[in-house]
C-alpha positions in Angstrom: 0.0 0.1 0.1 2.8 2.2 0.7 4.7 2.2 -2.6 0.8 2.2 -4.5 0.3 5.7 -2.5 3.9 6.9 -3.2 3.0 6.1 -6.7 0.1 8.0 -7.1 2.0 10.7 -5.5 5.0 10.6 -8.2 2.4 10.0 -10.8 0.6 13.4 -9.9 4.3 15.2 -9.7 5.2 13.7 -13.3 2.0 15.1 -14.5 2.4 18.6 -13.3 6.0 18.6 -14.5 5.2 17.5 -17.8 2.4 20.4 -18.3 4.9 22.7 -17.4 8.2 22.0 -19.5 4.8 21.8 -22.4 4.3 25.5 -21.4 7.8 26.2 -21.1 8.7 25.0 -24.8 5.0 26.9 -26.2 6.0 29.9 -25.1 9.4 29.9 -26.3 8.4 28.6 -29.7 5.7 31.2 -29.7 8.3 34.0 -28.9 9.8 33.3 -32.2 6.3 34.7 -33.7 5.2 38.2 -34.2 3.8 39.7 -31.3 0.1 39.8 -30.4 -2.0 41.6 -28.4 1.3 43.4 -26.5 3.7 45.6 -28.2 6.6 43.8 -29.2 8.7 45.3 -26.3 5.9 44.0 -23.6 5.8 40.6 -25.7 9.4 39.8 -24.7 9.0 40.8 -21.2 5.7 38.8 -20.9 7.7 36.0 -22.4 10.6 36.0 -19.8 7.8 36.5 -17.0 6.4 33.3 -18.3 9.2 31.1 -18.2 10.1 32.7 -15.2 7.1 31.1 -13.3 7.3 28.0 -14.9 10.5 27.2 -13.9 9.5 28.5 -10.6 6.4 26.3 -10.5 9.0 23.3 -11.6 11.1 24.4 -8.6 8.0 24.2 -6.6 6.8 21.0 -7.4 10.2 19.3 -7.1 10.7 20.9 -3.3 6.8 20.1 -2.5 7.9 16.1 -3.7 10.5 16.3 -1.2 8.3 17.6 1.6 6.2 14.8 0.9 9.0 12.2 1.5 9.9 13.5 4.3 6.5 13.4 6.0 5.6 9.6 4.8 8.9 8.5 5.3 9.5 9.8 8.8 7.2 13.0 9.7 4.0 11.2 10.1 4.7 8.5 12.5 6.8 11.3 14.5 3.8 13.3 14.9 1.4 11.0 15.0 3.5 8.8 18.0 4.5 12.2 20.0 0.7 13.8 19.7 -1.3 11.3 19.5 -1.2 9.9 22.9 -4.7 9.3 24.5 -6.5 9.2 21.8 -8.6 12.1 22.6 -10.0 15.1 20.6 -7.0 17.4 22.1 -4.2 15.0 21.3 -5.9 15.1 17.4 -6.4 18.5 17.5 -2.1 19.0 18.6 -1.6 16.5 15.9 -2.8 18.3 12.9 -2.2 21.6 13.9 1.5 20.5 14.5 1.2 18.9 11.0 0.1 22.0 9.4 2.5 24.6 11.2 5.5 22.7 10.3 4.1 22.7 7.0 3.9 26.3 7.3 7.3 26.6 8.5 8.7 24.3 5.4 6.6 26.4 2.8 8.9 29.4 3.9 11.7 29.6 1.7 10.0 29.3 -1.4 7.4 32.3 -0.3 10.8 34.3 0.6 12.2 33.2 -2.5 9.2 34.2 -4.8 8.2 37.6 -2.9 11.7 38.8 -2.7 13.7 37.4 -5.9 11.4 36.0 -8.5 8.5 38.9 -8.1 11.4 41.6 -7.4 12.9 41.0 -10.3 10.1 40.7 -12.4 9.0 44.2 -10.9 5.8 43.0 -8.9 6.6 42.6 -5.5 6.7 45.9 -3.3 6.8 43.9 0.1 9.2 44.5 2.5 10.9 42.4 5.0 8.6 43.9 8.0 5.3 43.6 5.8 6.3 40.0 5.1 6.7 39.2 9.1 3.6 41.1 10.1 1.6 39.3 7.3 3.2 35.8 8.2 2.6 36.5 12.1 -1.4 37.6 11.3 -1.9 34.6 8.7 -0.3 32.2 12.0 -2.7 33.9 14.5 -5.9 33.2 12.1 -4.9 29.9 11.7 -3.8 29.2 15.2 -7.7 30.1 16.3 -10.1 29.7 13.3 -7.6 26.7 12.3 -8.1 24.9 15.6 -11.6 25.5 16.0 -12.8 23.7 12.9 -10.0 20.9 13.1 -11.8 20.5 16.5 -15.3 20.1 15.0 -14.0 18.2 12.0 -12.9 15.7 14.8 -16.5 16.0 16.6 -17.9 14.2 13.3 -15.4 11.7 13.3 -15.4 10.9 16.4 -19.7 11.0 16.9 -21.1 10.2 13.5 -20.2 6.9 12.7 -19.3 5.6 9.3 -21.1 8.8 7.7 -18.9 11.3 9.7 -17.5 12.7 5.9 -21.0 13.6 5.0 -21.5 15.7 8.0 -17.8 17.2 7.6 -18.3 18.4 3.9 -21.2 20.4 5.1 -19.6 21.7 7.8 -16.9 22.8 5.6 -19.3 24.4 3.4 -20.8 26.0 5.5 -17.4 27.5 6.5 -16.6 28.3 3.2 -19.8 30.6 2.9 -18.9 32.6 6.1 -15.4 33.0 5.1 -17.0 34.5 1.9 -19.6 36.4 3.6 -17.0 38.0 6.1 -13.8 38.3 3.9 -14.4 42.1 2.7 -15.9 43.5 5.8 -13.6 41.3 8.7 -10.6 39.5 6.7 -9.5 41.6 3.9 -9.3 45.0 6.2 -6.3 43.0 8.7 -4.0 42.7 5.8 -5.0 45.9 3.8 -6.1 49.5 4.4 -9.7 49.6 2.6 -11.5 52.7 2.5 -14.5 54.2 1.0 -13.8 55.6 -2.5 -14.0 59.4 -2.7 -16.8 61.3 -4.4 -16.4 62.2 -8.2 -16.9 60.9 -10.9 -15.6 57.8 -11.2 -17.5 57.0 -8.0 -20.6 58.4 -9.6 -19.8 56.3 -12.9 -19.9 53.4 -10.6 -23.2 54.0 -8.6 -24.9 54.3 -12.3 -23.6 51.0 -13.5 -24.4 49.2 -10.7 -27.7 51.0 -10.5 -28.4 49.8 -13.8 -27.3 45.7 -13.1 -29.8 46.1 -10.3 -26.5 45.4 -8.0 -27.2 46.3 -4.4 -23.7 46.6 -2.6 -22.2 48.2 1.0 -20.7 50.2 -1.1 -17.5 50.8 -3.4 -13.9 50.6 -2.0 -10.1 50.9 -2.5 -7.6 48.7 -0.9 -3.3 49.8 -0.8 -2.7 46.5 -2.9 0.2 48.8 -4.2 1.9 48.0 -0.7 2.3 45.0 -1.9 2.4 44.2 -5.3 1.9 46.0 -8.7 -0.3 43.9 -10.5 -4.0 45.5 -11.3 -7.6 43.6 -10.1 -10.7 44.5 -9.1 -13.4 42.4 -7.4 -16.9 41.7 -5.4 -16.6 40.5 -2.5 -19.0 39.3 -0.1 -22.6 37.7 -0.5 -26.0 39.6 0.2 -25.9 42.1 2.2 -21.9 42.7 2.7 -21.4 42.5 -1.0 -18.7 45.5 -1.6 -16.9 46.4 -4.9 -13.1 46.5 -4.1 -11.0 48.3 -6.5 -7.2 48.2 -6.2 -5.5 51.3 -5.8 -2.9 50.0 -8.8 -5.7 49.6 -11.0 -7.4 53.0 -10.4 -3.7 54.5 -11.1 -3.3 52.8 -14.2 -6.3 52.7 -15.8 -8.6 55.4 -17.3 -11.9 56.2 -16.1 -13.9 54.0 -19.2 -11.5 50.9 -19.0 -12.4 50.5 -15.2 -16.3 50.8 -15.8 -15.2 48.3 -18.7 -13.7 46.0 -15.9 -16.4 46.2 -13.1 -18.9 45.5 -16.1 -17.5 42.3 -16.4 -17.6 41.3 -12.9 -21.0 42.5 -12.9 -21.6 40.1 -15.6 -20.9 37.6 -13.4 -23.4 38.7 -11.2 -26.2 39.1 -13.9 -25.2 35.3 -15.2 -25.7 34.0 -11.7 -21.9 32.6 -12.2 -21.2 32.7 -8.4 -24.0 31.0 -7.5 -23.0 28.4 -10.0 -19.6 28.2 -9.1 -20.4 27.4 -5.6 -22.6 24.7 -7.0 -19.9 23.2 -8.3 -17.6 24.0 -5.6 -20.0 22.3 -3.2 -20.4 19.4 -5.8 -16.4 18.8 -5.8 -16.2 19.2 -2.0 -18.7 16.9 -1.4 -16.6 14.1 -4.0 -13.3 15.0 -1.8 -14.7 14.2 1.5 -16.7 11.1 -0.2 -13.5 9.7 -1.3 -11.1 10.4 1.7 -14.1 9.7 4.0 -13.9 5.9 2.2 -9.8 5.9 2.1 -9.2 1.8 3.6 -7.2 1.0 6.9 -4.1 0.0 5.4 -3.4 3.6 4.0 -3.5 5.1 6.9 -1.3 2.3 8.5 1.2 2.3 5.5 2.0 5.9 6.5 2.4 5.5 10.0 -1.2 7.2 11.0 -4.0 6.2 12.6 -6.8 5.5 11.0 -9.4 7.6 12.6 -9.6 11.2 14.0 -6.4 13.3 13.3 -5.1 11.1 10.6 -7.8 11.4 8.5 -7.7 14.8 8.4 -3.5 14.6 8.1 -4.1 12.4 5.3 -6.8 14.4 3.6 -4.4 17.4 3.6 -1.5 15.5 2.9 -3.1 14.3 -0.6 -5.9 16.5 -1.3 -3.6 18.7 -4.0 -3.8 15.3 -6.4 -7.7 15.8 -5.5 -7.4 19.5 -6.8 -5.2 18.6 -9.9 -7.5 16.0 -11.3 -10.8 18.3 -10.9 -9.4 21.5 -11.7 -10.2 21.0 -15.7 -13.9 20.3 -15.0 -13.6 23.9 -12.7 -11.5 25.5 -15.3 -13.4 24.5 -17.6 -16.9 26.0 -16.5 -15.0 29.2 -15.5 -13.4 30.1 -18.8 -16.8 29.6 -20.2 -18.1 32.1 -17.5 -15.6 34.7 -19.2 -16.3 34.7 -22.4 -20.0 35.5 -21.0 -19.1 38.3 -19.0 -16.7 39.8 -21.1 -19.6 39.6 -23.7 -21.7 41.4 -21.2 -19.3 44.1 -20.3 -19.1 45.0 -23.8 -22.7 45.5 -23.9 -22.9 47.3 -20.7 -19.9 50.0 -21.2 -18.2 49.7 -24.4 -16.4 46.7 -26.4 -13.6 49.1 -27.3 -12.7 49.8 -23.6 -13.4 46.4 -22.5 -10.4 45.6 -25.2 -8.7 48.1 -24.3 -8.5 47.6 -20.6 -7.8 43.9 -21.1 -4.1 44.7 -22.9 -3.4 47.3 -20.4 -4.4 44.6 -17.7 -1.7 42.2 -19.9 0.8 44.9 -20.1 0.6 45.3 -16.6 0.5 42.0 -15.6 3.1 40.9 -18.2 0.7 38.1 -19.0 1.6 36.1 -21.8 -1.6 36.1 -24.4 -1.3 32.9 -25.3 -1.3 29.5 -23.5 -0.6 25.6 -24.4 -4.6 24.3 -25.1 -3.9 21.4 -22.5 -2.1 23.7 -20.3 -5.0 25.7 -20.6 -7.4 23.1 -20.4 -6.0 21.8 -16.9 -5.1 24.8 -15.0 -6.7 28.2 -16.8 -9.7 29.6 -15.2 -9.7 32.2 -17.6 -9.3 32.1 -21.4 -6.3 33.6 -23.0 -5.7 37.2 -23.3 -5.3 36.5 -27.1 -8.4 34.3 -27.1 -10.9 37.3 -24.9 -10.0 40.0 -27.7 -10.6 37.8 -30.5 -14.0 36.6 -28.9 -14.9 40.4 -28.4 -13.9 41.8 -31.8 -16.1 39.2 -33.5 -18.8 39.3 -31.9 -22.2 40.2 -33.9 
C-alpha cells in the first residue's frame, strides 16, 4: 500500500512537471512569432515573466515532492507517535495543528524566494521584510485560532457521527466556506490591507450608475492599498448578500482610464447577472462533496502504511497531504466552467459599457501584469480559469 500511495503521488508530480515543460516549450516557440495583443517589447517581457513563473513552478513541485517524502517516510510517524498519546480529541487537534504549522514553516523558503527574488526581479513585489513578517504573524494567529476550531469541529464529526461522518464534515466545510466569503471583505481583507470608501467624484458616480443599471446592491465601493505589496492590477466583488462590496486595487485606479475601469467592473457585474458566482459555488460544493466522500472511505491500510491512525487526526492529515492530487484531477472541470463564464462576462461588459474599452482594458491588464497572451491548449485546459488574452480579445472583436 505504501508504494501504491507513493506511485499515485509521483504520477501527479510527473504530470504537473510535464505540463509545465510543455508550457515553457510552447511559450518559447510563440516568442519567435510576431507579437499579438501586446507591443513587441511588452510581448518579450511577458515571455520572460511566463518562463520565469513556470521554472519556479517546477522548482516548487520538486521541493514539495521532497517535503512529501519527508512526511511519509518519517514525519507522519513522528507526529503521530508524539502527539497522539491518549487518543482524545485534544491530542488529535494538536497533531493536526503541528502538521499544519510545520508545513507552513517548510513553505517559508519558497515564499521568501518568490516574494523577494522572483517577483522583485519581475517588477511586481513591493513587499518589505516588515510587511512580510506582519502578514506571516497575522496568518499564523488566524490559523491557530480558527484552524484549531475548525479541526476540532471536524474531529467531533469523525468521533460521534459514525461511518457517514464525512457527509457532516462536508456540510460543515461548505458552511465555513460560505461564511468566509460572507465576512471576507468586511472582516478579513481589512486585517491585511487598508480599505477605504472610494472618494466622491466622477468614478464613483459612474460606478454607482453602473451598479444601479445591473440591479447590484452593495454595501459600498472601496479601494485597497494593494500597491504596498504588489503592482498587479485587479478588482473584485467580495462578500455575499448584504456584505457585498466593490473593491478596487489602487493600482487599477492609477493605471486604467475611467472608461476602462467601468469596463472591468462591467465584466465583474456580468458574473453577477449570469449568476456565475452561484453556479461556481454549486460546482465547488459538488467537488467538495466528492473529496470528502473519497477521503471518508479510504481503507485503514492506507493510513497504517503512512504510520497514521485510521481515525481522528490521521484522517485530516491524510486529506491535507493528498488533497493537492484531488485538486489537480478536478481542476479541468472547474477551469472549463470558469472559462465559459469569463467569455459571457466579457460579452456583457461590451454591452453594458463599450467593447473597445473592454479590449483596451484587457490589453492594459495584460501589459501591467506581464501576462503572456497565449497558452498551450492542454495546459490551459487543466489550469486556466480564464481564457487567454488572445482568445478573449479575439472573441470580443469578432462578436456580431
